[in-house]
C-alpha positions, 0 to 999 in steps of 0.5 A, spaced: 210 954 327 203 953 326 199 948 329 198 944 322 191 945 323 188 940 317 194 936 316 189 930 316 182 930 315 177 925 316 169 924 315 165 919 319 158 919 322 160 919 329 153 920 333 149 916 328 145 922 326 145 920 318 149 926 317 157 926 316 161 929 321 169 932 320 175 930 324 181 935 323 188 934 326 193 939 328 199 935 330 203 941 332 199 944 336 202 948 342 199 948 349 201 954 352 198 954 359 205 957 361 207 962 356 215 961 358 214 953 357 209 951 351 208 944 350 207 941 343 202 936 344 197 936 338 190 936 337 184 933 334 177 937 332 171 934 331 165 938 328 158 935 328 154 937 322 147 939 325 144 941 319 146 941 311 153 944 311 152 947 318 157 945 323 157 946 331 163 948 335 168 943 335 169 938 341 177 938 342 181 932 344 188 934 346 194 930 346 198 928 353 205 927 350 210 932 348 212 932 341 208 925 340 204 929 334 197 927 336 193 927 330 198 926 325 193 921 323 186 920 324 181 914 321 174 912 321 173 905 324 166 904 324 162 901 330 167 897 334 163 895 340 156 895 336 153 900 340 150 904 334 155 909 334 162 910 330 169 910 333 175 913 331 183 912 331 188 917 332 195 916 331 201 919 336 207 916 332 212 919 336 209 918 343 211 912 348 217 909 350 223 910 345 218 914 341 215 907 338 208 910 337 201 909 340 194 909 337 188 911 341 181 908 340 176 913 341 168 911 342 163 915 339 156 917 342 150 921 341 154 927 343 160 926 339 166 922 342 168 920 349 173 924 352 178 919 354 180 913 349 177 906 351 184 903 348 191 904 347 195 900 342 203 901 343 208 900 338 213 894 339 218 896 334 224 900 337 230 903 333 236 907 335 237 911 329 230 912 326 223 912 330 218 906 328 213 911 326 207 907 329 201 910 328 203 915 322 198 912 317 191 908 319 186 905 315 180 902 319 173 900 317 175 893 314 173 887 316 179 883 314 177 876 318 169 876 316 167 876 323 162 882 322 167 887 326 171 892 323 179 891 323 184 896 324 191 897 320 197 901 323 203 903 319 210 904 322 214 907 316 220 907 320 220 899 320 217 899 313 211 894 317 204 894 318 200 891 324 193 888 323 188 889 329 182 884 329 176 887 333 174 882 338 166 880 338 163 884 344 158 881 349 153 886 352 150 883 358 144 885 362 144 883 369 139 883 375 140 882 382 133 880 385 132 880 393 125 877 396 123 880 401 127 886 401 125 888 408 126 882 413 122 880 419 127 877 424 121 874 427 119 870 421 123 864 421 121 860 415 128 857 413 131 851 416 138 849 416 139 842 415 145 841 420 141 845 426 134 844 428 133 852 430 129 855 424 132 862 421 129 868 418 131 868 410 130 871 403 131 869 396 136 871 392 135 871 384 141 872 379 138 873 372 142 875 366 141 876 358 146 877 353 146 880 346 152 881 341 153 881 333 156 874 331 157 871 338 156 864 340 149 862 342 152 859 348 156 864 353 158 862 360 159 867 365 163 867 372 159 870 377 161 872 384 156 874 389 158 877 395 153 878 401 153 884 406 159 886 402 160 893 405 162 890 412 169 892 413 174 886 413 174 882 419 167 884 421 161 879 422 157 878 415 150 878 417 147 874 412 150 867 409 148 862 403 143 857 406 147 851 402 154 853 404 154 858 410 158 862 406 157 870 405 161 869 398 159 865 392 163 864 385 159 860 380 158 859 373 152 862 369 151 859 362 146 862 357 144 858 351 140 863 347 141 871 346 136 876 349 133 870 353 133 871 360 136 866 364 136 866 372 139 862 378 136 862 385 139 861 392 137 862 399 140 867 404 139 866 411 140 871 417 145 869 423 142 869 430 140 876 433 145 875 438 151 874 433 150 881 430 148 888 433 147 892 427 140 892 425 139 899 421 144 899 416 142 896 409 144 889 407 148 890 401 149 885 396 153 885 390 153 881 383 160 881 379 161 877 373 166 876 367 166 872 361 169 865 362 174 864 357 174 856 358 168 855 355 170 858 348 171 854 342 178 851 342 182 855 336 178 861 336 183 866 335 179 872 337 175 871 343 169 875 345 170 881 350 165 884 355 162 891 353 166 895 358 161 901 357 156 896 361 158 896 368 159 889 370 157 890 377 150 890 380 148 891 387 142 891 391 140 892 398 135 888 403 133 891 410 132 888 417 125 890 419 125 895 425 119 898 429 120 905 426 113 906 423 111 905 416 117 909 413 122 904 417 126 910 419 127 910 427 128 917 430 129 916 437 129 921 443 134 919 448 134 923 455 139 922 460 140 924 467 145 923 473 146 924 480 151 922 485 150 918 492 154 924 495 155 931 494 162 931 496 168 927 497 174 928 502 181 928 501 185 922 504 178 918 506 177 911 503 172 914 498 167 910 494 161 913 490 155 911 486 152 915 480 145 913 479 143 914 472 136 915 469 136 913 461 130 913 457 127 913 450 121 918 448 122 917 441 122 911 436 127 905 437 134 907 438 139 901 435 146 899 438 144 904 444 150 905 449 151 909 455 158 912 455 161 914 462 168 918 462 172 917 468 176 922 471 183 921 472 182 921 480 177 915 479 177 908 478 171 903 476 169 898 481 162 895 478 155 896 477 150 896 483 147 889 484 144 890 491 138 895 490 132 892 487 130 899 484 136 899 479 137 895 473 142 890 472 146 892 465 152 889 461 157 894 462 164 894 460 171 898 462 174 901 456 180 905 454 180 909 447 187 913 446 188 916 453 180 916 455 178 911 460 170 910 460 165 905 462 160 903 456 153 900 458 149 896 453 142 899 453 138 895 448 138 893 441 133 896 440 132 901 446 125 901 445 120 906 445 118 908 452 124 905 455 125 908 462 130 905 467 135 907 472 142 904 474 148 905 479 155 905 477 160 904 483 167 908 483 173 908 487 176 915 488 183 914 491 187 920 487 185 926 490 191 929 493 193 933 486 186 935 484 182 941 484 176 943 488 171 938 484 172 932 479 167 931 473 164 925 470 161 926 463 156 921 460 152 921 454 147 915 450 149 914 443 146 910 438 147 908 431 141 911 428 142 916 423 137 921 425 138 924 432 142 918 435 145 921 441 142 924 448 143 930 451 150 931 454 151 930 462 156 932 466 156 930 474 160 935 478 162 932 485 166 937 490 172 935 493 173 937 501 179 937 505 177 935 513 183 934 518 183 933 525 189 936 528 192 935 535 198 939 538 201 937 545 207 940 549 211 939 555 216 943 559 223 940 562 223 942 568 215 943 569 216 949 573 222 954 576 221 958 583 223 965 583 228 968 586 233 962 585 237 961 592 244 964 592 244 966 584 244 973 581 244 974 573 250 977 571 249 984 568 253 982 561 252 974 561 257 970 557 255 963 559 249 960 559 249 959 567 250 967 568 243 967 564 239 963 568 236 956 569 235 952 562 228 951 560 226 946 554 219 946 551 217 940 546 211 941 542 208 936 538 203 937 532 199 931 530 194 930 524 189 925 525 186 926 518 183 923 514 186 929 509 193 931 508 194 939 510 198 943 506 201 950 507 199 950 514 202 955 519 203 954 527 205 960 531 208 959 538 208 965 542 212 966 549 214 971 554 220 974 551 222 980 556 219 983 563 221 991 565 225 991 559 229 985 561 230 978 558 225 973 561 225 967 557 232 968 552 231 963 547 238 959 546 236 954 541 231 951 536 231 944 533 225 941 529 224 934 527 220 933 520 218 937 514 218 944 518 221 951 516 221 955 522 222 963 523 223 967 530 222 974 532 226 976 535 232 972 533 235 966 537 241 968 542 242 975 540 247 976 545 251 970 542 252 967 549 256 960 549 251 954 550 252 947 553 249 941 550 241 942 549 237 935 548 
């Protein structure tokens, strides 16, 4: 089946250029994105007339609901929102829940129609037998209630009913948010908080607005909402507060009594003390949000005004904190970092303490929220900052842990000003060296919140790990000596018992590790005179150990399997 192009045809000067334009409906148009599964969605074509009887290529609006029959009806509405361009209604009589039907409102502009509807009217009648056909017929551009706005009639043939939609007056608000000064000098404290004697830095905030609209009341009230520093995350400190209530959020009525006349309201905003916040670089974002205050409209007014939804009802502005960064107020730091340990090696098993001597400097412009980050290796623990050396700076440092990374974070200044150059010492204990490799590493970097060149060079300090042990070996013989030959004794040619071999000699060896390091994979070699003139000299009967020792002998123990008495 064809698309039914031309099923409905409407003439309207959509773009308000003085020439009639043509809209053509094709309610059975099939969308063939996938040839195996085409969808009947319908289309409407807008042909703008560019000169007498000459039309440009059409703007195409496509339906979204299968079998909805988008484009079954099209109506010229006139200028609903009083923006100077005519608007269009398109019927989709079998769309929506239970095929109750819909009507889509499209607003005009200088290039044709907006691609998305500004409003969707839903059919309210449902039937088990026949669809209501809401939107099957449309009639617009008729001011039924005489409020100078065109109204719309929608037919629902399945119900035999007509719905009348009266257009609401449209209020266009032109709002402004003015901050002065827009660059705030924290040293210029010109405002006084009533409850406190200390002056504060501040700036003025002015909210201004004017209204315009066809057939609207001369008095229109808005509900205005101003949020200070609104881009700060929830729970974060707002750097600015209203002077009169010490809040960062304010809702107030804003009444305008004459069209196109500018009305303004002023407030004073102050900055918290510098000790209460760190961020001095990011802008202070201020937002103004407004809506119509329906409570101020006349009682009994059935069709109340609405805001022009093509005019954004949120206004934002920014203020900046003055920083020492030159005329462009843009700081580009040049952070430099170096570090060295107070010892070149540490010894396994010793009570190891070491100090990192760190030099931090800034050779560029101010670095804001500058912090030193020191990543702690798993072998070490943070002890504290060095306090007994007058050549080292005392800073505020804090131990932190992020995920599994342990670190020390030191505040270097906010800002860390141009020409800063100082050294500090951080002390660490290193108790866990048994499973380490030949060195441990500390990683360091300075980071700031500046947008350009915010961080320093990356520094890795390597400290060698050494094992040092003092080993002592002791030995004793029982008996201490034997005199040969032995009186009245001769060795047996084939001995079977211990006494037939010779007198028993017991050697005891003791191995001591005085430390401090643990010794691993060590070997002790003991040699003895085993034979002389191809005869046994010291025949080994038994080997006994105490401690984590594993012994091997060459030759084997008791090779002739001689019976042995008790050996202690």
